[in-house]
C-alpha positions in Angstrom: -127.5 177.7 98.4 -128.0 176.7 94.7 -124.3 176.1 94.3 -124.2 174.0 97.4 -126.8 171.8 96.2 -125.1 171.5 92.8 -121.8 170.5 94.7 -123.6 168.0 96.9 -125.2 166.4 93.8 -121.7 166.2 91.9 -120.1 164.6 95.0 -122.9 162.0 95.1 -122.3 161.1 91.4 -118.5 160.9 92.1 -119.0 158.7 95.2 -121.4 156.2 93.3 -119.0 156.1 90.3 -116.1 155.3 92.7 -118.1 152.5 94.4 -119.1 151.0 91.0 -115.5 151.1 89.9 -114.4 149.3 93.0 -117.1 146.7 92.5 -116.0 146.1 88.9 -112.4 145.9 89.9 -113.0 143.4 92.7 -114.9 141.2 90.2 -112.1 141.0 87.8 -112.4 144.2 85.7 -114.3 145.0 82.6 -114.5 142.2 80.0 -111.6 142.9 77.6 -111.9 142.1 73.9 -110.3 138.7 73.1 -109.5 137.1 69.8 -111.9 134.3 69.9 -110.3 132.0 67.4 -107.2 131.0 69.2 -109.0 130.2 72.4 -111.6 128.3 70.5 -108.8 126.4 68.9 -107.2 125.6 72.1 -110.5 124.3 73.6 -110.8 122.1 70.4 -107.3 120.7 71.0 -108.0 120.0 74.7 -111.2 118.0 73.8 -109.2 116.2 70.9 -106.5 115.1 73.5 -109.1 114.2 76.2 -111.0 112.0 73.6 -107.9 110.2 72.5 -107.2 109.3 76.1 -110.9 108.5 77.4 -111.6 104.7 77.8 -114.7 102.7 77.9 -116.6 103.4 81.1 -114.4 106.4 82.0 -115.6 110.0 82.9 -114.6 113.3 81.8 -113.9 115.6 84.6 -113.2 119.3 84.0 -111.3 121.6 86.3 -111.8 125.3 85.5 -111.9 128.6 87.1 -115.2 130.2 88.2 -115.8 132.9 85.8 -118.9 134.2 87.5 -116.9 135.6 90.4 -113.9 136.7 88.4 -114.6 137.4 84.8 -112.3 135.6 82.2 -113.7 135.8 78.7 -110.7 133.8 77.4 -111.7 131.0 79.6 -115.3 131.1 78.6 -114.4 130.8 74.9 -112.1 128.1 75.7 -114.7 126.1 77.4 -117.1 126.6 74.5 -114.7 125.3 72.1 -114.1 122.3 74.4 -117.6 121.5 74.7 -118.4 121.8 71.1 -115.8 119.3 70.0 -117.0 116.8 72.7 -120.6 117.2 71.6 -119.4 116.3 67.9 -118.0 113.0 69.4 -121.1 112.3 71.2 -119.6 112.9 74.6 -120.2 115.3 77.4 -118.5 116.6 80.7 -119.5 114.2 83.5 -118.0 116.3 86.4 -117.1 119.9 86.7 -114.9 121.4 89.5 -115.0 125.2 89.5 -112.5 127.1 91.5 -112.6 130.9 92.6 -109.2 132.2 91.6 -108.0 135.8 91.9 -106.8 136.7 88.5 -103.8 138.6 90.0 -102.4 135.5 91.5 -100.6 132.5 89.5 -103.2 130.1 88.1 -102.9 126.6 89.6 -105.0 124.0 91.3 -104.7 123.5 95.0 -102.5 120.2 95.3 -104.6 118.6 97.9 -107.9 119.0 95.8 -106.1 117.6 92.7 -104.8 114.7 94.7 -108.4 113.8 95.8 -109.8 114.1 92.3 -107.2 111.8 91.0 -107.8 109.2 93.8 -111.4 109.2 93.2 -111.6 109.2 89.4 -112.7 105.8 87.9 -110.2 103.8 85.6 -110.3 105.1 82.1 -111.2 108.5 83.0 -109.7 111.8 81.9 -109.2 114.8 84.1 -108.9 118.1 81.9 -107.5 121.0 83.8 -107.8 124.5 82.2 -105.6 125.6 85.3 -102.5 123.6 84.7 -101.1 120.2 85.8 -101.1 118.8 89.3 -98.2 120.1 91.2 -97.9 117.6 94.0 -95.2 117.4 96.5 -93.1 114.1 96.8 -95.0 113.1 99.8 -98.4 113.7 97.9 -97.0 111.7 95.0 -96.3 108.8 97.1 -99.8 108.7 98.4 -100.9 107.7 94.9 -100.3 104.0 94.5 -101.9 104.1 91.0 -102.9 107.0 88.8 -106.0 105.7 87.1 -107.0 108.8 85.1 -105.2 110.4 82.2 -104.6 114.1 82.8 -104.7 116.9 80.1 -103.7 120.4 81.2 -103.9 123.8 79.5 -100.6 125.7 80.2 -100.8 128.9 78.5 -98.4 131.9 78.5 -95.4 131.7 80.9 -96.8 128.6 82.7 -94.0 126.2 81.5 -91.3 128.8 82.9 -92.8 128.3 86.4 -93.0 124.6 86.4 -91.0 121.6 85.3 -93.2 119.9 82.8 -90.8 117.0 82.1 -90.8 116.2 85.8 -94.7 116.1 85.8 -94.8 113.8 82.7 -92.1 111.7 84.3 -94.3 111.4 87.6 -97.2 110.2 85.4 -99.2 113.1 86.4 -99.6 114.4 82.9 -100.4 113.0 79.6 -100.8 115.9 77.3 -100.3 119.7 77.7 -101.4 122.5 75.5 -98.7 125.2 75.7 -98.3 128.9 74.2 -96.0 129.1 71.3 -93.1 131.5 72.0 -92.8 132.3 68.3 -96.5 133.0 67.9 -97.1 136.1 65.9 -100.1 137.8 64.5 -100.4 137.8 60.7 -102.4 139.9 58.2 -103.4 136.6 56.7 -105.8 134.9 59.2 -105.8 131.1 59.5 -108.7 129.4 57.7 -109.3 126.5 59.9 -109.3 125.5 63.5 -106.1 123.5 63.3 -104.4 126.4 61.6 -105.4 128.8 64.4 -104.1 126.3 66.9 -100.8 125.7 65.1 -100.2 129.5 64.9 -100.6 130.0 68.8 -100.3 126.7 70.4 -98.5 123.5 70.5 -99.4 119.8 72.0 -96.7 118.5 74.4 -96.6 114.9 75.3 -94.1 112.6 77.1 -92.8 111.8 73.5 -91.8 115.3 72.7 -91.4 117.1 76.0 -87.6 117.0 75.9 -87.5 118.3 72.4 -90.1 121.1 73.1 -88.3 122.3 76.2 -85.0 122.5 74.4 -86.7 124.5 71.6 -88.4 126.8 73.9 -85.1 127.5 75.9 -83.4 128.4 72.6 -86.1 130.9 71.8 -85.9 132.3 75.3 -82.1 132.9 75.0 -82.5 134.6 71.6 -85.2 136.8 72.9 -82.8 137.9 75.8 
């Protein structure tokens, strides 16, 4: 009888553990340890680009994933770095668009939503997307008679392999992108400044250097293979 009660108790503990594990998994998993400095530096650089493009009377709109539903420590650190640099310049985020994104799916903004946000943004504004650039169809692009806001996008990891950054720049749908360096490597000697952290892990791509950056990245990919 006593053994039966012990077995029932153990079964209850196992069942409860299974439910908790499933809940954690569905919410994005346990928060992994992230190296904060590179993500802070990326947020800092995103803010720098946004401030350089912001015009008098314009607004700063931020598009980011909802980290309450699906945890993303890296996104939280990125946002903190972005806000900190804006505050130093006496600016703030005027509009925030948060999207619930399954971390197992490719990160991108629904084209229809991005189209409407571009349409509604006042002249001189900047749309800052932590989820990549607008990926509009040709028909959607034609609906935009004028692109009033500047657009800055975070394109980490293999993002540039999935999209044609040069085409997005040519369409006027992107003004600056922060991309990961393929030749990024950890060093025993840690960078001493935000700029140095950024330079070690990321690069700024604009219409002026997108062709050069694309050619360089393709060469690195070929060597890696």
